[in-house]
N, CA, C and O of each residue as an XYZ file, in Angstrom:
616
protein
N     -76.810    -14.546     72.115
C     -76.771    -13.771     71.708
C     -78.992    -13.602     70.868
O     -79.583    -13.956     69.848
N     -79.332    -12.853     72.179
C     -81.038    -13.236     71.404
C     -80.767    -11.875     71.023
O     -79.863    -11.067     71.235
N     -81.625    -11.889     70.523
C     -82.280    -10.870     68.906
C     -83.674    -10.939     69.019
O     -84.413    -11.920     68.935
N     -84.040     -9.243     69.310
C     -85.664     -8.993     69.724
C     -85.809     -7.912     68.323
O     -84.754     -7.615     67.761
N     -87.521     -7.163     67.611
C     -87.191     -6.860     66.325
C     -88.812     -6.369     66.978
O     -89.829     -7.063     66.953
N     -88.627     -4.549     67.716
C     -90.291     -4.337     67.405
C     -90.530     -3.702     66.304
O     -91.640     -3.237     66.046
N     -89.305     -3.595     65.375
C     -89.730     -2.844     64.524
C     -90.170     -3.879     62.536
O     -89.521     -4.607     61.786
N     -91.708     -3.241     62.539
C     -92.147     -4.380     61.918
C     -91.335     -4.690     60.079
O     -91.850     -5.540     59.352
N     -90.473     -4.125     59.747
C     -90.174     -4.413     58.590
C     -88.962     -4.924     58.497
O     -88.340     -4.810     57.441
N     -88.493     -5.491     59.452
C     -87.057     -6.383     60.048
C     -87.358     -7.172     61.267
O     -87.643     -7.026     62.456
N     -87.158     -8.047     60.403
C     -87.556     -9.730     61.673
C     -86.416     -9.628     62.403
O     -85.428     -8.933     62.168
N     -86.609    -10.319     63.244
C     -85.687    -11.143     63.772
C     -83.970    -12.229     62.742
O     -82.753    -12.198     62.928
N     -85.033    -13.139     61.566
C     -84.394    -13.219     60.970
C     -84.003    -12.122     59.997
O     -83.461    -12.960     59.275
N     -83.872    -11.400     59.578
C     -83.561     -9.946     58.473
C     -82.188     -9.684     59.474
O     -81.200     -9.116     59.009
N     -82.230    -10.125     60.793
C     -81.036     -9.110     62.085
C     -80.126    -10.273     61.442
O     -79.413    -10.026     60.469
N     -80.171    -11.329     61.925
C     -79.950    -12.810     61.732
C     -78.449    -13.078     60.358
O     -77.335    -13.596     60.447
N     -79.384    -12.262     58.952
C     -78.745    -12.624     58.012
C     -78.085    -11.039     57.849
O     -77.276    -10.666     56.999
N     -78.575    -10.412     58.719
C     -77.669     -9.051     58.389
C     -76.609     -8.784     58.917
O     -75.848     -7.880     58.573
N     -76.405     -9.821     60.122
C     -75.121     -9.476     60.876
C     -74.422    -10.949     60.858
O     -73.634    -11.455     61.656
N     -74.963    -11.421     59.729
C     -74.188    -13.177     59.494
C     -72.862    -12.885     59.537
O     -72.686    -11.790     59.003
N     -71.353    -13.600     60.121
C     -70.350    -13.074     59.518
C     -69.663    -11.753     60.235
O     -68.646    -11.298     59.712
N     -70.159    -11.174     61.336
C     -69.960     -9.822     61.983
C     -69.746    -10.936     63.565
O     -70.443    -11.747     64.174
N     -68.870    -10.567     63.646
C     -67.999    -11.058     65.545
C     -69.735    -10.503     66.218
O     -70.521     -9.741     65.657
N     -69.896    -11.181     67.516
C     -71.016    -11.277     68.555
C     -70.479    -10.866     69.425
O     -69.372    -11.375     69.603
N     -70.955     -9.640     70.549
C     -71.340     -9.554     71.770
C     -71.137    -10.516     72.473
O     -72.164    -10.579     73.148
N     -70.394    -11.443     72.821
C     -70.752    -12.806     74.017
C     -71.451    -11.942     75.308
O     -70.918    -11.098     76.029
N     -72.702    -12.413     75.328
C     -73.029    -12.312     76.590
C     -74.323    -11.124     77.093
O     -75.119    -10.995     78.024
N     -73.912    -10.355     75.748
C     -75.385     -9.468     75.167
C     -75.981     -9.721     74.041
O     -75.679    -10.132     72.921
N     -77.738     -9.064     75.127
C     -78.458     -9.732     73.893
C     -78.637     -7.869     73.171
O     -77.948     -6.888     73.449
N     -79.736     -7.973     72.279
C     -79.603     -7.370     70.473
C     -80.657     -6.745     70.546
O     -81.483     -7.641     70.716
N     -81.278     -5.645     70.531
C     -82.928     -5.014     70.414
C     -82.793     -4.264     69.758
O     -82.001     -3.324     69.819
N     -83.830     -4.618     68.689
C     -83.709     -3.617     67.546
C     -85.384     -2.534     67.844
O     -86.424     -3.105     68.173
N     -85.324     -1.143     67.668
C     -86.693     -0.517     67.949
C     -86.624      0.273     66.856
O     -85.662      0.368     66.095
N     -87.794      0.912     66.781
C     -87.888      2.036     65.950
C     -87.235      3.148     66.896
O     -86.874      3.175     68.072
N     -87.254      4.164     65.697
C     -86.499      5.667     65.456
C     -87.813      6.618     65.328
O     -87.429      7.114     64.269
N     -89.253      7.371     65.597
C     -89.488      8.240     65.518
C     -89.522      9.283     65.398
O     -90.472      9.966     65.780
N     -88.459      9.750     64.808
C     -87.726     10.582     64.355
C     -88.698     12.436     64.680
O     -89.915     12.572     64.808
N     -87.818     13.367     64.718
C     -88.394     14.756     64.931
C     -88.198     15.567     63.581
O     -87.469     14.979     62.783
N     -88.496     16.305     63.323
C     -88.113     17.063     62.145
C     -88.412     16.173     60.427
O     -88.768     14.995     60.378
N     -88.269     16.697     59.667
C     -87.986     16.129     58.649
C     -86.481     15.111     58.075
O     -85.932     14.796     57.020
N     -86.350     14.937     59.314
C     -84.844     13.829     58.440
C     -84.408     12.525     58.894
O     -84.006     13.249     59.804
N     -84.106     11.439     59.162
C     -83.626     10.322     59.682
C     -82.516     10.675     60.780
O     -82.018     11.800     60.753
N     -82.053      9.598     61.896
C     -80.612     10.097     61.666
C     -79.994      8.877     63.296
O     -80.631      8.233     64.130
N     -78.924      9.033     63.120
C     -78.433      7.811     63.497
C     -78.666      7.543     64.984
O     -78.110      8.439     65.618
N     -79.416      6.450     65.991
C     -79.242      5.889     67.138
C     -79.366      5.192     67.686
O     -80.314      4.407     67.690
N     -78.393      5.214     68.400
C     -77.615      3.239     69.552
C     -77.373      3.593     70.700
O     -77.205      4.749     71.089
N     -77.339      2.580     71.339
C     -76.008      2.299     72.250
C     -75.755      1.484     72.941
O     -75.002      1.078     72.055
N     -75.603      0.663     73.841
C     -74.607     -0.034     75.033
C     -74.900     -0.034     75.768
O     -74.710      1.046     76.327
N     -75.520     -0.906     76.479
C     -76.066     -0.257     78.025
C     -75.365     -1.808     78.927
O     -75.892     -2.921     78.935
N     -74.179     -1.439     79.552
C     -73.315     -2.459     79.534
C     -74.113     -3.542     81.505
O     -74.182     -4.733     81.811
N     -74.444     -2.433     82.128
C     -75.111     -3.123     83.055
C     -76.550     -3.777     82.588
O     -77.035     -4.175     83.648
N     -76.841     -3.874     82.252
C     -77.905     -4.801     81.340
C     -77.288     -5.652     80.123
O     -77.943     -6.660     79.860
N     -76.766     -5.551     79.762
C     -75.401     -6.061     79.255
C     -76.472     -6.509     77.653
O     -76.885     -7.636     77.377
N     -76.674     -5.304     76.887
C     -78.031     -4.948     75.945
C     -77.265     -4.125     75.141
O     -76.562     -3.178     75.493
N     -77.526     -4.721     73.636
C     -77.101     -3.275     72.857
C     -78.626     -2.554     71.808
O     -79.537     -3.257     71.371
N     -78.554     -1.616     71.694
C     -80.384     -1.169     71.267
C     -80.094     -0.848     70.670
O     -79.321      0.070     70.945
N     -80.250     -1.066     69.539
C     -80.105     -0.050     67.311
C     -82.134      0.222     67.298
O     -83.150     -0.460     67.429
N     -81.715      1.767     67.032
C     -83.006      2.358     66.323
C     -82.952      2.216     65.160
O     -81.852      1.799     64.799
N     -83.615      2.366     64.425
C     -84.201      1.702     63.057
C     -85.321      2.871     62.854
O     -86.447      2.814     63.350
N     -84.705      4.222     61.833
C     -85.833      5.171     61.862
C     -87.471      5.194     60.911
O     -87.735      5.139     59.710
N     -88.097      5.275     61.853
C     -89.529      5.245     61.159
C     -90.146      5.936     60.448
O     -90.596      6.684     61.316
N     -90.603      6.360     59.413
C     -90.908      5.612     58.426
C     -89.531      5.786     58.142
O     -88.915      6.661     58.751
N     -88.850      4.937     57.139
C     -87.960      5.268     57.057
C     -87.330      5.607     55.061
O     -87.389      4.791     54.142
N     -87.135      6.135     55.040
C     -86.199      7.113     54.194
C     -84.893      7.652     54.356
O     -84.499      8.212     55.379
N     -84.041      7.416     53.019
C     -82.784      7.032     52.801
C     -82.456      8.340     53.097
O     -83.254      9.181     52.685
N     -81.230      8.834     53.867
C     -80.689      9.831     54.669
C     -79.105      9.789     54.271
O     -78.799      8.947     53.427
N     -78.297     10.438     54.684
C     -77.452     11.312     54.586
C     -76.632     11.012     56.512
O     -77.363     10.619     57.421
N     -75.546     11.214     56.680
C     -74.921     11.659     57.805
C     -73.266     11.385     57.591
O     -72.626     10.450     57.110
N     -72.873     12.794     58.247
C     -71.598     13.493     57.884
C     -70.638     11.916     59.556
O     -70.936     11.878     60.750
N     -69.764     11.142     58.921
C     -69.100     10.611     59.938
C     -67.419     10.880     60.065
O     -66.496     10.943     59.253
N     -67.564     11.022     61.771
C     -65.995     11.663     62.164
C     -65.363     10.159     61.956
O     -65.868      9.036     61.970
N     -64.047     10.642     61.759
C     -63.520      8.652     62.015
C     -62.470      9.178     62.562
O     -62.060      8.209     63.201
N     -61.421     10.391     62.859
C     -60.535     10.724     63.124
C     -60.354     12.305     63.061
O     -61.177     13.098     62.605
N     -59.262     12.568     63.543
C     -58.780     13.980     63.751
C     -57.001     14.094     63.241
O     -56.274     13.114     63.082
N     -56.577     15.583     63.048
C     -55.429     15.493     62.777
C     -54.719     16.991     63.698
O     -55.197     17.984     63.151
N     -54.115     17.261     64.446
C     -53.671     18.517     65.664
C     -53.261     19.149     64.706
O     -52.360     18.769     63.958
N     -53.965     20.335     64.605
C     -53.194     21.788     64.063
C     -52.074     22.078     64.522
O     -51.528     21.573     65.502
N     -51.554     23.174     63.611
C     -50.229     23.370     63.768
C     -50.740     24.716     64.863
O     -51.804     25.334     64.890
N     -49.280     24.870     65.859
C     -49.867     26.159     66.715
C     -49.835     25.663     68.222
O     -49.471     24.636     68.793
N     -50.473     27.063     68.652
C     -50.746     26.596     70.285
C     -52.344     26.552     70.814
O     -53.169     27.401     70.475
N     -52.634     25.435     71.688
C     -53.604     24.802     71.856
C     -53.930     23.195     71.465
O     -53.209     22.480     70.770
N     -54.689     22.969     71.840
C     -55.035     21.653     71.506
C     -56.387     22.290     70.116
O     -57.238     23.160     70.302
N     -56.239     21.806     69.332
C     -57.166     22.729     68.405
C     -57.266     21.108     66.619
O     -56.240     20.702     66.072
N     -58.460     20.706     66.288
C     -58.038     19.721     65.648
C     -58.274     19.621     64.227
O     -58.649     20.748     63.901
N     -58.258     18.886     63.213
C     -59.300     19.279     61.758
C     -59.475     18.144     62.125
O     -58.595     17.345     62.447
N     -61.374     17.858     62.098
C     -61.499     16.275     61.855
C     -61.682     15.624     60.702
O     -62.021     16.312     59.739
N     -61.573     14.709     60.583
C     -61.563     13.614     59.530
C     -63.076     13.391     59.679
O     -63.693     13.240     60.733
N     -63.764     13.400     57.892
C     -65.061     13.014     58.125
C     -64.992     12.985     56.609
O     -64.298     13.451     55.706
N     -66.500     11.880     56.844
C     -66.567     11.199     55.262
C     -68.715     11.019     55.220
O     -69.267     10.417     56.141
N     -69.619     11.685     53.959
C     -70.336     11.407     53.917
C     -70.835      9.996     53.633
O     -70.363      9.674     52.543
N     -71.545      9.058     54.110
C     -72.769      8.123     54.215
C     -74.278      8.463     53.978
O     -75.095      9.030     54.705
N     -74.383      7.910     52.674
C     -75.876      7.768     52.273
C     -76.734      6.505     52.756
O     -76.932      5.588     51.959
N     -77.288      6.450     54.169
C     -78.489      4.675     54.103
C     -79.320      4.626     52.825
O     -80.310      5.206     52.379
N     -78.906      4.160     52.635
C     -80.111      3.549     51.828
C     -81.751      2.442     52.123
O     -82.914      2.360     51.729
N     -80.907      1.864     52.956
C     -81.804      0.996     53.080
C     -81.998      0.919     55.377
O     -81.731      1.948     55.998
N     -82.287      0.089     55.878
C     -82.709     -0.051     57.274
C     -81.501     -1.291     57.152
O     -80.813     -1.272     58.172
N     -81.123     -2.209     56.315
C     -80.182     -3.530     56.363
C     -79.086     -2.383     56.649
O     -78.427     -2.691     57.642
N     -78.763     -1.379     56.188
C     -77.003     -0.832     56.295
C     -76.968      0.146     57.323
O     -75.883      0.580     57.711
N     -78.218      0.601     57.882
C     -78.467      1.321     59.232
C     -77.766      0.101     60.378
O     -76.794      0.330     61.097
N     -78.344     -0.890     60.337
C     -78.822     -2.071     61.305
C     -77.109     -2.111     61.163
O     -76.529     -1.701     62.168
N     -76.249     -2.553     60.042
C     -75.138     -2.934     60.300
C     -73.916     -1.971     60.903
O     -73.011     -2.178     61.710
N     -74.291     -0.935     60.195
C     -73.240      0.482     60.640
C     -73.585      0.500     62.150
O     -72.689      0.904     62.892
N     -74.727      0.128     62.695
C     -74.796      0.423     63.930
C     -74.747      0.140     64.897
O     -74.850      0.733     65.971
N     -74.469     -1.472     64.419
C     -74.441     -2.238     64.918
C     -73.163     -2.385     65.335
O     -72.923     -2.476     66.539
N     -71.692     -2.448     63.933
C     -71.003     -2.611     64.295
C     -70.099     -1.679     65.187
O     -69.100     -2.038     65.809
N     -70.713     -0.237     65.123
C     -69.929      0.594     66.362
C     -70.675      0.669     67.168
O     -70.761      1.840     67.541
N     -71.541     -0.207     67.873
C     -71.616     -0.776     69.503
C     -70.845     -1.530     69.497
O     -69.840     -1.366     70.188
N     -71.016     -2.690     68.690
C     -70.302     -3.936     69.132
C     -68.780     -3.172     69.777
O     -68.316     -3.325     70.907
N     -68.170     -2.247     68.538
C     -67.358     -2.091     68.903
C     -66.836     -1.478     70.446
O     -65.982     -1.915     71.218
N     -67.690     -0.338     70.531
C     -68.126     -0.120     72.339
C     -67.820     -1.879     73.418
O     -67.180     -1.761     74.463
N     -67.967     -2.289     73.299
C     -67.975     -3.494     73.509
C     -66.791     -4.322     73.889
O     -66.199     -4.796     74.859
N     -66.775     -4.237     72.635
C     -65.155     -4.739     72.725
C     -63.935     -3.876     74.153
O     -63.132     -4.175     75.037
N     -64.484     -2.891     73.598
C     -62.945     -1.477     74.131
C     -63.212     -1.756     75.882
O     -62.347     -1.668     76.753
N     -64.808     -2.145     76.096
C     -64.739     -2.882     77.283
C     -64.747     -3.737     77.754
O     -64.510     -3.591     78.953
N     -64.904     -4.689     77.467
C     -65.301     -5.894     77.595
C     -64.140     -7.301     77.385
O     -64.372     -8.503     77.514
N     -63.142     -6.753     77.101
C     -62.299     -7.461     75.989
C     -60.850     -6.929     76.166
O     -59.808     -7.554     76.364
N     -61.004     -6.045     76.081
C     -59.647     -4.938     76.308
C     -59.728     -4.352     77.545
O     -58.654     -3.863     77.894
N     -60.717     -4.216     78.409
C     -60.994     -3.764     79.607
C     -59.957     -2.329     79.614
O     -59.020     -2.168     80.396
N     -60.491     -1.125     78.283
C     -60.358      0.552     78.285
C     -61.799      1.000     78.028
O     -62.915      0.644     77.651
N     -61.183      1.830     78.395
C     -63.007      2.842     77.986
C     -63.138      2.566     77.288
O     -62.176      2.096     76.679
N     -64.274      2.575     76.752
C     -65.661      2.726     75.506
C     -65.849      3.652     75.102
O     -66.676      3.939     74.236
N     -65.320      4.136     75.496
C     -65.745      6.152     74.946
C     -65.357      6.753     73.742
O     -65.657      7.932     73.551
N     -64.712      6.093     72.871
C     -63.879      5.995     71.842
C     -64.519      5.911     70.738
O     -64.439      5.056     69.855
N     -65.686      7.582     70.879
C     -66.334      7.730     69.611
C     -65.903      7.438     68.163
O     -66.281      6.573     67.372
N     -64.987      8.436     68.059
C     -64.069      8.588     66.241
C     -63.047      6.652     65.897
O     -62.672      6.075     64.876
N     -62.989      6.299     67.500
C     -63.070      4.668     67.156
C     -63.675      3.895     66.289
O     -63.199      3.406     65.265
N     -65.034      3.764     66.836
C     -65.871      3.465     66.879
C     -66.752      3.826     65.527
O     -67.567      3.075     64.990
N     -66.580      4.462     65.328
C     -66.925      5.141     64.118
C     -66.464      5.487     62.861
O     -67.078      6.193     62.061
N     -64.607      4.631     62.576
C     -64.028      3.952     62.263
C     -63.283      2.699     61.799
O     -62.364      2.468     61.014
N     -64.383      1.704     62.944
C     -64.930      0.772     62.575
C     -65.680      0.410     61.585
O     -65.443     -0.347     60.644
N     -66.978      1.244     61.978
C     -68.357      0.561     61.428
C     -67.703      1.159     60.367
O     -66.965      0.273     59.937
N     -67.546      2.176     59.682
C     -67.374      3.159     58.104
C     -66.319      1.931     57.391
O     -66.572      1.703     56.208
N     -65.276      1.204     57.948
C     -64.680      1.128     56.954
C     -65.348     -0.932     56.862
O     -64.818     -1.805     56.174
N     -66.279     -1.068     57.564
C     -66.444     -2.263     57.369
C     -67.908     -2.945     57.503
O     -68.112     -4.126     57.782
N     -68.825     -2.012     57.260
C     -69.910     -2.167     57.235
C     -71.029     -3.050     56.108
O     -72.186     -3.436     56.275
N     -70.060     -3.153     54.891
C     -70.230     -3.121     53.965
C     -70.160     -4.211     53.294
O     -70.835     -4.634     52.355
N     -68.673     -4.923     54.253
C     -68.006     -6.279     54.153
C     -68.922     -7.383     54.495
O     -69.803     -7.531     55.342
N     -68.438     -8.083     53.587
C     -69.285     -9.730     54.348
C     -68.577    -10.674     55.727
O     -69.156    -11.457     56.479
N     -67.314    -10.308     55.709
C     -67.307    -11.087     56.777
C     -66.190     -9.670     57.818
O     -65.333     -8.967     57.284
N     -66.520     -9.630     59.107
C     -65.206     -8.371     60.254
C     -64.998     -9.173     61.016
O     -65.867     -9.680     61.726
N     -63.394     -9.557     61.035
C     -62.878     -9.981     62.497
C     -62.772     -9.254     63.482
O     -63.289     -8.140     63.558
N     -62.119     -9.767     64.327
C     -60.938     -9.655     65.121
C     -59.969     -8.590     64.937
O     -59.708     -7.713     65.761
N     -59.336     -8.775     63.513
C     -57.985     -8.239     62.968
C     -58.861     -6.885     62.131
O     -58.294     -5.875     61.716
N     -59.938     -7.086     62.048
C     -60.899     -5.668     61.419
C     -60.892     -4.666     62.651
O     -60.756     -3.460     62.446
N     -61.019     -5.100     63.744
C     -61.331     -4.213     65.168
C     -59.461     -3.609     65.503
O     -59.260     -2.399     65.402
N     -58.768     -4.150     65.718
C     -57.523     -4.022     65.810
C     -57.185     -3.122     64.888
O     -56.810     -2.023     65.297
N     -57.215     -3.270     64.047
C     -57.025     -2.469     62.786
C     -57.447     -0.387     63.129
O     -56.853      0.644     62.815
N     -58.402     -0.603     63.694
C     -59.147      0.605     63.343
C     -58.822      1.196     64.828
O     -59.417      2.233     65.121
N     -57.679      0.474     66.071
C     -57.598      1.118     66.870
C     -56.278      1.483     66.038
O     -55.564      2.087     66.838
N     -55.811      1.421     65.157
C     -54.462      1.780     65.098
C     -54.787      3.929     64.566
O     -55.904      4.426     64.424
N     -53.856      4.451     64.455
C     -53.975      5.816     64.567
C     -52.950      5.442     63.943
O     -51.953      4.764     64.188
N     -53.768      6.534     62.276
C     -52.533      7.190     60.956
C     -51.995      8.498     60.568
O     -52.338      9.217     61.506
N     -51.715      8.814     60.203
C     -51.703     10.332     60.196
C     -51.810     10.570     58.590
O     -51.192     10.052     57.659
N     -53.061     11.772     58.636
C     -53.346     11.850     57.493
C     -53.643     11.240     56.597
O     -53.859     11.793     55.518
C-alpha cells in the first residue's frame, strides 16, 4: 500500500505508525489530504474510489477537537411501515490520529465488503460500527470485521 500525505502535521511515517496493526486493502493506495471545512465546525470525510483503487481520508485543517454522532445500527419500530430507531454513539475526536484511524477503518470495511466478500459496499452503518468498535484498538483483525457484520438486537 502506497501512502501519501499533503497534510503538514501528518507525515507518511505518522500514518504508517497510526495504522500499524490494522488490516491493509491489498492493491489500494492511501491518500491523506486536508479538509478545509466551511463554517465553525470540522467533520468527518473520506471515500474509497474502487476504479482508481485508492482510499482518501481528509483531516480537518486547522485541526480542532470535535464531536460526531455515529449511527451504528437501527431497530425496527413496531407498527405499520418501515420505521426505525437509529442507534448512535457520540464520539469526540481529539487528535488527527484518531480521525485517521476511524476513517481508515470505515473505508477499509467498504473495501473488504466489495473486494473480499463480493457484496455491495454501501453498508454505512456496518462500516461505522466496525470503525467505532475498533479505532482505539492496537490490533484489528478479519475476525473484528466479521463481528461487525453480525446484527444484534437491542
